[in-house]
Structures are given as structure tokens and as C-alpha cells.
C-alpha positions as CSV (number, residue, x, y, z in Angstrom):
1,M,-29.8,-6.0,20.9
2,S,-26.1,-5.6,21.4
3,T,-23.6,-7.6,23.4
4,T,-19.8,-7.6,24.0
5,A,-16.8,-9.3,22.4
6,I,-13.4,-9.8,23.9
7,C,-10.3,-9.0,21.9
8,P,-8.1,-12.1,21.7
9,H,-5.0,-10.0,21.7
10,C,-5.3,-7.6,24.6
11,G,-8.6,-8.7,26.3
12,N,-10.4,-5.5,25.7
13,V,-14.2,-5.8,25.9
14,Q,-16.2,-3.8,23.4
15,E,-19.8,-3.7,22.1
16,V,-20.9,-5.9,19.3
17,T,-24.3,-5.2,17.6
18,P,-26.3,-7.8,15.5
19,Q,-25.4,-5.7,12.5
20,T,-21.6,-6.1,13.0
21,A,-21.8,-9.8,14.1
22,G,-19.8,-12.1,11.9
23,R,-17.7,-9.2,10.5
24,A,-14.1,-8.1,11.0
25,L,-13.8,-5.9,14.1
26,A,-11.1,-3.5,15.1
27,C,-10.2,-3.5,18.7
28,T,-10.9,-0.1,20.2
29,S,-7.8,-0.5,22.5
30,C,-5.0,-2.1,20.6
31,G,-6.3,-1.8,17.0
32,A,-6.0,-5.6,16.3
33,I,-8.5,-7.1,13.8
34,F,-10.6,-10.0,14.9
35,R,-14.0,-11.5,14.3
36,S,-17.0,-12.7,16.2
37,D,-19.0,-15.3,14.3
38,N,-21.6,-15.3,17.1
39,P,-22.3,-12.0,18.8
40,Y,-23.1,-13.9,22.0
41,A,-19.8,-15.8,22.0
42,T,-16.1,-15.2,22.4
43,P,-14.3,-14.1,19.1
44,V,-12.7,-16.9,17.1
45,S,-9.0,-17.3,16.6
46,L,-7.3,-14.9,14.2
47,K,-6.0,-17.9,12.2
48,E,-9.5,-18.7,11.1
49,M,-9.8,-15.4,9.3
50,P,-10.1,-15.7,5.5
51,A,-7.3,-14.6,3.2
52,P,-7.6,-11.2,1.6
53,G,-9.8,-11.0,-1.4
54,A,-11.6,-14.3,-0.6
55,T,-14.7,-12.6,0.7
56,G,-13.8,-8.9,0.7
57,A,-16.5,-6.4,-0.3
58,R,-16.1,-4.5,-3.5
59,G,-18.0,-1.4,-2.5
60,A,-16.7,2.1,-2.6
61,P,-13.9,2.8,0.0
62,G,-14.3,5.3,2.8
63,T,-11.8,7.7,4.2
64,V,-8.4,6.9,5.9
65,N,-8.1,7.4,9.6
66,F,-4.6,8.7,9.9
67,D,-4.2,8.2,13.7
68,Q,-5.6,4.6,13.6
69,A,-3.4,3.8,10.5
70,L,-0.3,4.9,12.4
71,S,-1.2,3.0,15.5
72,R,-2.3,-0.2,13.8
73,G,0.6,0.0,11.2
74,F,3.3,0.1,13.9
75,N,1.5,-2.5,15.9
76,L,1.4,-4.7,12.8
77,Y,5.1,-4.1,12.3
78,T,6.2,-4.9,15.8
79,G,3.7,-7.8,16.3
80,N,4.9,-9.5,13.1
81,F,8.5,-8.3,13.0
82,G,10.0,-11.7,12.1
83,A,7.6,-12.6,9.3
84,L,7.8,-9.1,7.7
85,V,11.5,-9.0,7.9
86,L,11.8,-12.4,6.3
87,V,9.6,-11.4,3.4
88,S,11.5,-8.1,3.1
89,L,14.8,-10.0,3.0
90,V,13.7,-12.1,0.0
91,F,12.1,-9.0,-1.6
92,C,15.4,-7.0,-1.4
93,S,17.3,-10.0,-2.6
94,V,15.2,-10.2,-5.7
95,Q,15.7,-6.5,-6.3
96,F,19.4,-6.8,-5.8
97,G,19.5,-9.7,-8.2
98,L,17.7,-7.7,-10.9
99,A,20.1,-4.8,-10.4
100,I,23.1,-7.2,-10.9
101,A,21.5,-8.8,-13.9
102,Q,21.1,-5.4,-15.6
103,Q,24.9,-5.0,-15.6
104,I,25.3,-8.1,-17.8
105,P,25.8,-7.1,-21.5
106,I,22.7,-7.8,-23.7
107,L,20.9,-9.7,-21.0
108,G,20.9,-6.5,-18.9
109,V,19.0,-4.6,-21.5
110,L,16.4,-7.4,-21.7
111,V,16.0,-7.5,-17.9
112,A,15.7,-3.7,-17.7
113,L,12.9,-3.8,-20.3
114,V,11.0,-6.8,-19.0
115,A,11.4,-6.8,-15.2
116,P,9.4,-3.6,-14.5
117,F,6.3,-5.2,-16.1
118,T,6.8,-8.7,-14.6
119,L,8.8,-9.7,-11.6
120,T,9.0,-6.2,-10.0
121,P,5.2,-5.6,-9.8
122,V,4.7,-9.3,-8.8
123,V,6.9,-9.0,-5.7
124,N,5.5,-5.6,-4.9
125,A,2.0,-7.1,-5.0
126,G,3.2,-10.1,-3.1
127,F,4.6,-8.0,-0.3
128,A,1.3,-6.1,-0.1
129,L,-0.5,-9.5,0.0
130,A,1.7,-10.9,2.8
131,T,1.3,-7.8,4.9
132,L,-2.5,-7.7,4.3
133,R,-2.8,-11.3,5.3
134,L,-1.0,-10.6,8.6
135,Y,-3.2,-7.6,9.3
136,D,-6.3,-9.6,8.7
137,G,-5.1,-12.4,11.0
138,A,-4.1,-14.9,8.3
139,P,-0.6,-16.5,8.2
140,A,1.9,-15.1,5.7
141,K,4.9,-16.9,4.2
142,V,7.6,-16.0,1.8
143,D,5.7,-17.9,-0.8
144,H,3.1,-15.2,-0.9
145,L,5.8,-12.8,-2.3
146,F,5.5,-14.7,-5.6
147,A,1.8,-15.7,-5.3
148,E,0.6,-12.9,-7.6
149,F,2.2,-14.4,-10.7
150,R,-1.4,-15.6,-11.2
151,M,-2.3,-11.9,-11.8
152,L,0.7,-11.1,-14.0
153,G,-1.5,-9.7,-16.8
154,E,-3.4,-7.4,-14.4
155,L,-0.1,-6.3,-12.8
156,A,1.5,-5.6,-16.2
157,M,-1.6,-3.5,-17.2
158,L,-1.4,-1.6,-13.9
159,V,2.2,-0.7,-14.6
160,L,1.4,0.3,-18.2
161,V,-1.4,2.6,-17.0
162,Q,0.8,4.2,-14.4
163,V,3.6,4.8,-16.9
164,G,1.1,6.2,-19.4
165,I,-0.5,8.6,-17.0
166,W,2.9,9.7,-15.6
167,M,4.2,10.4,-19.1
168,A,1.2,12.4,-20.1
169,A,1.0,14.3,-16.9
170,V,4.6,15.5,-16.7
171,I,4.8,16.7,-20.3
172,P,3.5,20.2,-19.5
173,S,6.1,20.7,-16.8
174,L,8.9,19.4,-19.0
175,V,7.9,21.7,-21.9
176,I,7.8,24.7,-19.6
177,A,11.2,23.9,-18.1
178,G,12.6,23.2,-21.6
179,V,11.6,26.6,-22.9
180,A,13.9,28.1,-20.3
181,I,16.7,25.5,-20.2
182,V,17.3,24.8,-23.9
183,P,18.2,28.5,-24.9
184,W,20.6,28.6,-21.9
185,V,22.3,25.3,-23.0
186,I,22.7,26.7,-26.5
187,R,24.3,29.8,-25.1
188,M,26.6,27.8,-22.9
189,D,27.8,25.8,-26.0
190,K,29.0,29.1,-27.4
191,N,30.1,30.6,-24.1
192,P,30.8,28.2,-21.2
193,N,30.5,31.1,-18.7
194,A,27.1,32.1,-19.8
195,T,24.5,32.5,-17.0
196,P,20.8,32.1,-17.3
197,E,18.7,35.2,-17.7
198,I,16.1,36.2,-15.1
199,W,13.2,35.1,-17.2
200,Q,14.9,31.7,-17.8
201,M,15.3,31.2,-14.1
202,A,11.7,32.2,-13.4
203,V,10.2,30.0,-16.1
204,G,12.5,27.1,-15.3
205,G,11.5,27.4,-11.6
206,V,7.9,27.2,-12.6
207,G,8.5,24.1,-14.7
208,V,10.4,22.4,-11.8
209,L,7.7,23.3,-9.3
210,L,5.0,22.1,-11.6
211,F,6.9,18.8,-12.1
212,L,7.3,18.3,-8.3
213,V,3.6,19.0,-7.7
214,T,2.6,16.6,-10.5
215,A,4.9,13.9,-9.3
216,T,3.6,14.2,-5.7
217,V,-0.1,14.0,-6.8
218,L,0.6,11.0,-9.0
219,T,2.5,9.2,-6.3
220,M,-0.3,9.8,-3.9
221,G,-2.9,8.8,-6.4
222,F,-1.3,5.4,-7.1
223,F,-0.3,4.8,-3.5
224,W,-3.0,2.3,-2.7
225,S,-3.2,0.5,-6.1
226,Y,-1.2,-2.6,-5.3
227,V,-3.0,-3.4,-2.0
228,A,-6.4,-2.6,-3.6
229,L,-5.6,-5.0,-6.5
230,V,-4.6,-7.9,-4.2
231,D,-7.5,-7.3,-1.8
232,R,-10.4,-6.6,-4.1
233,R,-9.2,-8.8,-7.1
234,A,-11.5,-6.8,-9.4
235,G,-8.9,-5.9,-12.0
236,F,-6.2,-3.3,-12.6
237,W,-8.7,-0.5,-13.5
238,D,-10.7,-1.1,-10.3
239,A,-7.4,-0.9,-8.3
240,V,-6.5,2.4,-10.0
241,R,-10.0,3.9,-9.4
242,T,-10.0,2.6,-5.8
243,S,-6.6,4.1,-5.1
244,W,-7.5,7.5,-6.5
245,T,-10.8,7.5,-4.7
246,I,-9.1,6.9,-1.4
247,T,-6.5,9.6,-2.1
248,R,-9.1,12.1,-3.2
249,Q,-11.2,11.5,0.0
250,S,-8.1,11.5,2.3
251,P,-5.3,13.5,0.7
252,G,-3.8,14.6,4.0
253,A,-3.7,11.1,5.5
254,T,-2.4,9.6,2.2
255,F,0.4,12.2,2.0
256,G,1.3,11.7,5.7
257,L,1.5,7.9,5.4
258,L,3.4,8.1,2.2
259,L,5.9,10.5,3.7
260,I,6.4,8.5,6.9
261,G,6.7,5.2,5.1
262,G,9.1,6.7,2.5
263,L,11.3,8.3,5.2
264,A,11.4,5.0,7.1
265,G,12.6,3.2,3.9
266,S,15.1,5.9,3.1
267,L,16.5,5.8,6.6
268,G,17.3,2.1,6.2
269,L,19.4,3.0,3.1
270,I,21.1,6.0,4.6
271,V,22.1,4.4,7.9
272,C,23.2,1.1,6.3
273,L,22.2,-0.4,3.0
274,V,21.0,-3.6,4.5
275,G,18.9,-1.5,6.9
276,I,16.2,-1.3,4.2
277,I,15.4,-4.9,5.0
278,F,14.2,-3.8,8.5
279,T,12.6,-0.5,7.5
280,L,10.8,-1.4,4.2
281,P,8.1,-3.4,6.1
282,V,7.2,-0.2,7.9
283,Y,6.1,1.2,4.5
284,Y,3.9,-1.7,3.7
285,A,2.5,-2.0,7.2
286,L,1.4,1.7,7.2
287,T,0.0,1.3,3.7
288,V,-2.1,-1.8,4.6
289,A,-3.2,-0.3,7.9
290,G,-4.3,2.9,6.2
291,Y,-6.1,1.0,3.5
292,R,-7.9,-1.1,5.9
293,T,-9.3,1.9,7.8
294,A,-10.8,3.0,4.4
295,A,-11.7,-0.4,3.2
296,P,-12.3,-2.8,6.1
297,A,-12.4,-6.5,5.4
298,V,-16.1,-7.3,5.1
299,E,-17.4,-10.8,5.2
300,P,-20.7,-12.3,4.2
301,A,-23.4,-11.3,6.6
302,T,-24.4,-14.2,8.9
303,E,-27.6,-14.6,10.8
304,P,-26.9,-13.7,14.4
305,A,-27.7,-16.3,17.0
306,A,-30.7,-15.6,19.1
307,P,-30.0,-14.2,22.6
308,P,-30.5,-16.6,25.5
309,T,-34.1,-17.0,26.5
310,A,-35.6,-16.8,29.9
311,A,-36.2,-20.6,29.8
312,L,-32.6,-21.3,29.0
313,L,-31.5,-19.0,31.8
314,G,-33.8,-20.7,34.1
């Protein structure tokens, strides 16, 4: 037997079955996420939703719904603009501070070597966590940006895996490009006016194209890794597998969200350097929204309440 639930955001009425009772629901009108503990009662407040990872399922993810991800992502951004921009402001301040620290003699070398495996992935994961909490209806604060220091080991391993796979994957393209470029550079050392031969241009072009394709595939493959890690909390390798599974099942949606989110972030830098503070949250909002269409927040099944009986109605 099914009944209805009312979206606490827009008032939309939609069907709720006993099988979906007590689970996170996506409003069919505005895309907001809410829950009905009792299929015969009004949905509870979004503030009562659990934090990501607390009760999330660890099953295989599904496919990304691109249209829903876009709609829900921008709704998440506009509906939580203040909170996301505040987190983004602190995030950008941390990155700016690291960039300044790297200019200091000796200390800069240490920061450049250590930060990519410590503070940088921590704040990236923290931004994903804060955005995921907002999407799931839980409050998010600046503190969440640094909350994932508790997973520093997993984050460091995630970065190491990414770096290792990147290095191994791009070697063929670099070798191919080098076969064409190195002889040309040697010739230019003897004759500055030397031009590349046709075969060098062709082979070099193949190497560059292969590099671009490899870089695009790798970027897409790891696109969901941070949000998967903070949501599922099943370790760095689970996050890597989850991310690649989602990308493999939804390559078009993954590429589209990556492209739009990346362009939004770049636009903030191009228009005005501080603009990144306002556009970076778009990237995270789209990432989280897309991830949630493939891996909805699933809570422990609860026994649905019995429907009203004739005696009660009487």
C-alpha cells in the first residue's frame, strides 16, 4: 500500500511506498532531499537527517542522472549560497597560504613536498563533506573543512594511488612525443632555425593527442573519489573503485559535470581572481548532486507503520 509525502521545501506531494518509507527521498518537483520516517505522516525536518557516512549504504553505485544533477546542483548552490561561499573563502585562503609558504626558502620545498599529501587533500575532502551534508539536509560549518584530518592516512593513500596511476598511464604518450621532439631539439641546438620534419610533427601530434585523452580519462575516473571517500568511509581503495565504477557507467554525465564545474571555477579566476570564491562551490555542488543521483543516501530500513484501520477511522 502506498501513500503520499509532502516536500518540506516546495510543498510538492508525491507517492511513498512502504518500500521507500524511512529512506531519503528526492522531491520530484524541486529536487530537494527529505525523509519520511512514517509513510503515513508528514516528512521530518531536514535538520534531522544523519550526517553523510553515518548510515550510508556501501552497495554498488548506479548511474548518474545528468539532468537531475544539474538541477539539484544549482538548487543546492543557490539554496545554500552563504554557507558554501564561507567554506570556499576559507578553502581558498588555505590554498593561497600554501602558495605563499612555498615561496619561502627551504620551508617552501618542505611545504611543496608535504602539502599535496596532507593539508590539500584534507580540505578537498572537507569541502566535499560540507557540500554533501548540505545536500543531505544536515548543517555544514567551516569546521567541516578540516574534519577529515581523522582520515589523513586514507587521503594520503588516495593521493599516492592517483599519482602512481597518472605516472604509469602517461608514460606511453610521453615516450611517443619524446621520439619526435628529442631529435628536433638536438637539431635546433646545432641549427636554431631548424624546423621539425613531417614525421616528427605527425608522431609528436599523436603523442600529444594520446596524452590529452589519457589525462581526460584519468580526471574523469577520479572525479568522484573524494565525495565517495567521505560518504562511504570504506577506505581509499573503495573510493577509487566507486569513482571509476560511476564514471564507467556514466561517462557522458561525468564528463559533462566535470566540464561545467571546471568552466565555472575557471570563470571565477578569469573574471577576477577572488571570483573563484563564488564559483568554486558550483563545482562541488554539481559533483555532490551527480554523486547522489548514482549513490543515494540510504538509511536502515524501518518497519512502516500500519495504515489507519476502519475502527480508528470510525
